[in-house]
N, C-alpha and C positions, 0 to 999 in steps of 0.2 A: 795746613794740611787737612783736606776734607776726609770725611769718614770713608768714602769709597776707596780713596788712595790708601788709607790706613789698612783697610781690609785686604787690598791687593798685596801690600807689603807683608801682611800677616801670612797670606797663602804662600808667598815666595819663601818666607822663613820656614814654613811647615814643609815645603818640598825639599829645602836644604837639609832638614833633619827628619827625613821621611820615616825611617825605621823606628826611631825613638818615639816619634809622634804617633805612629800607627799602634804601637804597643800600648801607649797610654790611652789612645782613643778606644781601643778594644776593651780596656778595663772599664772605662766610662760607659761604653755600650752595654756591657754585662750588667752594671748597676742600674742603668735606666731600663733595660729590658726586664730585669727582675721587678722594678717598681711598676712600670706600665703593664707588663704582661700579667703578673699575678693579680694586680688590682682589677684589670679587665676581666680576667678569668673568674675572680670572685663575684664581680657584678653580673657576669653572664650566668653563672651557676645560681646566684640568688634570684635573678629575674626568672630563670627557668623554674626554680622551686616555687617562687611566688605564683607563677602561672598555674603550675600543677596543683598547688594547695588551693588556689581559687576554684579550680575545677572540682575539688573534693570537699568544698565547703569551708575552707579556712577564711573566707571573706564573709562568713555568716555569723549571726548571733541568735541565741535562743532565749525565749522569755518563759520563766517558770514561776509558779507560786512561791513566795518567800515566807518570811516569818512576820507576824504582826504582834503588837503589844496587847496584853490583856491585864486588867487590874485585879489584884488579889489583896484582900483585907489583911492577910497575915504577912505577906512578903512584898508588898508594893507591886511593881510591874513584873510580869513574866512574859515569856515569849511562847507563842503557839503557831502552829501551821496556819498560814493564811488561807482564805477561801480559794477554791480552784478557779482557774480561768474558764469562764463559761463560754458556750458557743457564741452567744451574742457579743460578749466582750472581745473575743478573738476576731470575729468578723468586723466589729466596729474598728478595731485596730487596723485590720487589713485595709479598710476603706479610708481611714483618716490619715494613716502614716504616708507622708508624701515627700520623704527625703529624696533629693535629686539622684537619679540613677539607681535607686534601691528597688527591691522587690520583696514582697511579703507572701509567706505561705502559711496556711493553717492545716494542721494534721492532728489525728487522734489515734491512739492505740485501741483497736477493737478487742483483740484477744492475743495472748501469747502462746496459746496451746491449741491451735486449729489443726485439723486433719484435712489435707487436700487430696481429692480423688480425681483420677482421669481414667475412665474405663475400668480395667482391672487393677490399675496401679494406684497406690495411695502412699502418703507419707506418714511418718510418725506424728503424734500430736504435739509437735514442737514448732510449728510454723506460726510466725507472727502476722497478724492481719492489721494493716495500717490504712486508715482512711485519709486520703490526701486530696488536695485541690490541684488545679491546673498548673500552679507555680512550683509545686513541691520538687519536682525533678530538677528544675533549674537552680534551686538554692541548696540542694542536697548533694550527696556523693554519688547519685545514680545518674546513669546515662542510658538512653534507649539504644539497644543493639538491633533489634528487629521490631517492626511494627511502629506504634506511635504512642504519644501521650494522651491523656484524657483531654477532651475539649471542655470549655467552660459550661456548655449546655449539659454535657453528661454529668459533670460534678454537681451542678445545681439541681438537676432533675433526679439525681440518685440512681442513674442507670446501673444495671448489673453487668458492669464491665470490670475487667481485672488486668493488672500488669504484674508479671511474675519476675521476681529476682532470680539470679542465675542458679542459686542452689536448688530451687524448686524444679528448674529445667533438668538438672542432673538426675533428680529423683523420679520425675514423671515422664520425661520426653527423651531420655537416652542422650542427654547433652546436645540435642539438636534444636536450638531455639526457633529456627525457621518453621519447624513443624508444629509449634505450639500456637502460633497466631491463628485466630479464627476458631479454635477448639473450645468446647464447653467443659468446664471443670466444676467440681463441687467443693464449696467451702462450708463444712458442716452440712446443713440441710438446704443451703442456698446454691443455686447454679449461676455461674458467671461465664461470660464470653471473654476469652483472652484477646486483648488488643495490642499488647506490647510485651517485650522482654527486655530486661535491663542487662547491661554489660556486667561482667564479673569485676569485682573490686580488686581481685588479686589475692594472693596467699597472705599478704601482710595484714589484711583486714580480718575482723572477727567473723566467725561463721554465722552469728545471728543476723548480720547485715545481708547475708546471702539467702538465708532461709526466711524470706518474707514475701508477702503478696500485698499489692496495693489496690484498694477499691475506692470509688468516689467518696468524698467526704460526707455528703448527705446520706448516701447509702449506709455508711458506717455508723452515722448518728442514729439512723432508724433501726439498724439491726443490733448494735451494741451499746447505744447511748443510754446513760442513766442520768438522774438528776445531779449527781456529784461528779460526773465525768469531767476530767481536765482536758482542755484543748491546747495543744502545743502551738506556739507561734515561732516562726523562723523568719528572720529578716536577712537580706543579703545586699551588699553594696558592690558596685562594679569595680571599685578600687579599694583594696584592703587598707590603704593609707587613710581612708576616710572613715574607718571603723568607729573611732572614738566620737566623732561628730554625729554619726548616725545613731549610735547608742544613746547619746545625750538627747537627741530628738525623740527617740523611742521612749525614753524614760518620761519625758514630758507628756507624750501622747497617752502612755499607759496610766499615768497618775490621773489624768482627766477622766479616762474611761473607768478607772476603779473608784473615782470620786473621792480621792484622798485630799484632806485638808493640807494647808501649807505647813502646819505644825506636825503632821503625821509622817512617819518614815515610810519608805516604799514597802509594800507588802508583796512584792514580786522580786524576782532575781533575774538578772540578765547575764548570761554566760557567753563570752566571746570565744570563737573557735580558732583564733589566730595565735594561740600560745606557742605552738611549735615554731611557727614562722618567726615570732618575735625572738625566741631563743636562738634560732639560726642567725638572725640579724645581729644579735649580741655577739655570737661566736665569730661571725665574719668581721665585726668591728675590731675585735681583738686580733684576728688574723691580719687585717689591714695594717694595724699598728706594728705587728711583728714584721710584716713585709717591708714597711717603710724603714724600720730600724735596720734590717738586713741590707736593704738597698743603700742606705746612708753609710753603713760600714764599708760596703764595697766602694762607694764613691769617695770615702775618706782615703782609702788606699790609692785610688786613682788621682785624687787631688795632691797627695804627697808626691806621687810620680810626676805629675804635671809641674809641680813647684820645682822639683829637681831639674826637669828639662829646661824650665825657664831660667833657673839660676845658671845652668851650664850655657844657655844661649846668651845670657848677659855677659858672661866671661868671654865667650867666643867672639862676641860682637862689640867688645869694648872700644876698639878703634873706630868701628862704624858709628858708635854713639858719639865719640869725640868729633868725628867729621860732621855729623848732623848738628851738634851743638855749635860747632865753629861756623856753620852756614846759617845759624839763626834759630835752630830748633830750641824751644823752651823746655823747662823741666816737665811741664804739663804735657807737651807734645810727646816726649819720650815715655812718660808714664802711661798716657793713653794708648800709645803704640803697643807696648808690651801687655797691657791689660786686654787689648783687642785680640792679640794673638792667643792668649790663654782662653778667652771666651769663645773664639772661633774653634779652637781644638775641642773644647767641651761640647759646643753645639753640634759639631760634626759627629762626635761620638753619641750625642743625645739623639740625633736623627736616626742613626743606625739602630740604636737601642729601642727607639719608639717603633720603628718598623718591625724589629724582632718581637717586641711586646705585642703588637697588633696581630702578627701571625700566630703567636702563642695563644692569645685570647680567641682567635678564630678557630684554632685547632681544638681548643676546649669546647667551644660552642658546637662544633661538629661532633665531638665525642659524646656530649650529653644530649645531642639532637635538639639544641635550643637555638633561639634567635641570637644574632650578634649585632651589636650597635657600635659604631665607631666611638672609641673612648675619648671624646674631645677633652673632657675635664682632666683625665690622666695625661693626655698628650701635652696640655698646657702646663700641668704640674711638672712633667719631665723637662720641658724647655726652661721653666723658671728655675728648677734645681740646677740645670746645666749652667745657666748664667751665674747663679750664686756660687757654684763650685769654681767656675772660671775666674770670677772676681776674687774669691777667697784664696785660690791657689796662685794667681798672678800678681796679687797686690804687693807682696814683699819683694819679689824679683823686680817688679816695675818700679817700686820706690828706690831700690838699690841702683837700678839703671839710671833713673832720673837724677840721682845725687852724685853721679860720677863727675869728676872734674874734667873739663874738656881738654886741658893741657896734658894732664896725666894720661888721659884716654888716647890722645893722638900719639903719645910716645910708647903706648903699650904694644908689645910684640907677642 
């Protein structure tokens, strides 16, 4: 008996017990739908969150001065604040760091208490002035809403141009960013031309991020720079999964720039911005495990129902089994026939469940306005689980059928 003929017989048997089979099939479908649907929804949400976090800087790392060792005659070694990252060191790192797909920005805080004026309007002395380069907006949480970013020429030449955060627009331009571009504002005693306005970060972000203005890095160095000014370095990778490799490369470059010996510890600190995303990934891992457990419990009840159907089927078809054995069917033929029927029922339920799961995942993607990808991995997992459940549920009934005595089976009424 070939496989195709075995499958045809399995479908005939399913049609003969259609109602019982459909009920079991539906239970299997629910279990597989839970498994595939929820796992697909989790992946969709996580991908969407990852994309959003990347846009707000979760794929970035910052380099700060750390602690360095100093010798003390009385207490051996002590720790002190390391030297600031100088302008030259920061620019050297920007030039040398060449991790694939990465981008580096250098910025500096000019002052945290500036007063911004436009005509008769002015802000309180609580505005932060930040000197940035042409890459800063790409690696930070800011996006241009109106106007443009600084060009590399404007940054290197120290032009008196400025980009305003959304909080300053609310204070000076009556919440109309399009009216600000091209205007001349005063930052202290210096006048700057507005070339761009940043989008609002939303109410979830702190107000200090909105109450800022950005000027070209070299201009900030000339106006606010001192001998001990620290320059901030921000690196960003295109894929947050490559963060650890990029940080390792950054450590090597920074050690060379700071001229640290092999025996010396790092006198700088690197802080990654993907902590929240990593926490979410950990939470979704636990959620995946819970989902799998729930799905398997559902499938367990389905497998019990399927085993019951197969046992009833063996009893109802005892005479048929006797006829087959009398015509030359071996025990393995009968065993394979009943296993095939159990697996076919599970696969039918699995295909229905996979379709329901895909639609569920697609609905979640539409709800969160994220992208949807066909969950090939979870579909394969669903099919494998169905085959396993079919074999596990059908094995005992199939063994029972294969061990029936053909003489007694033919006499069964």
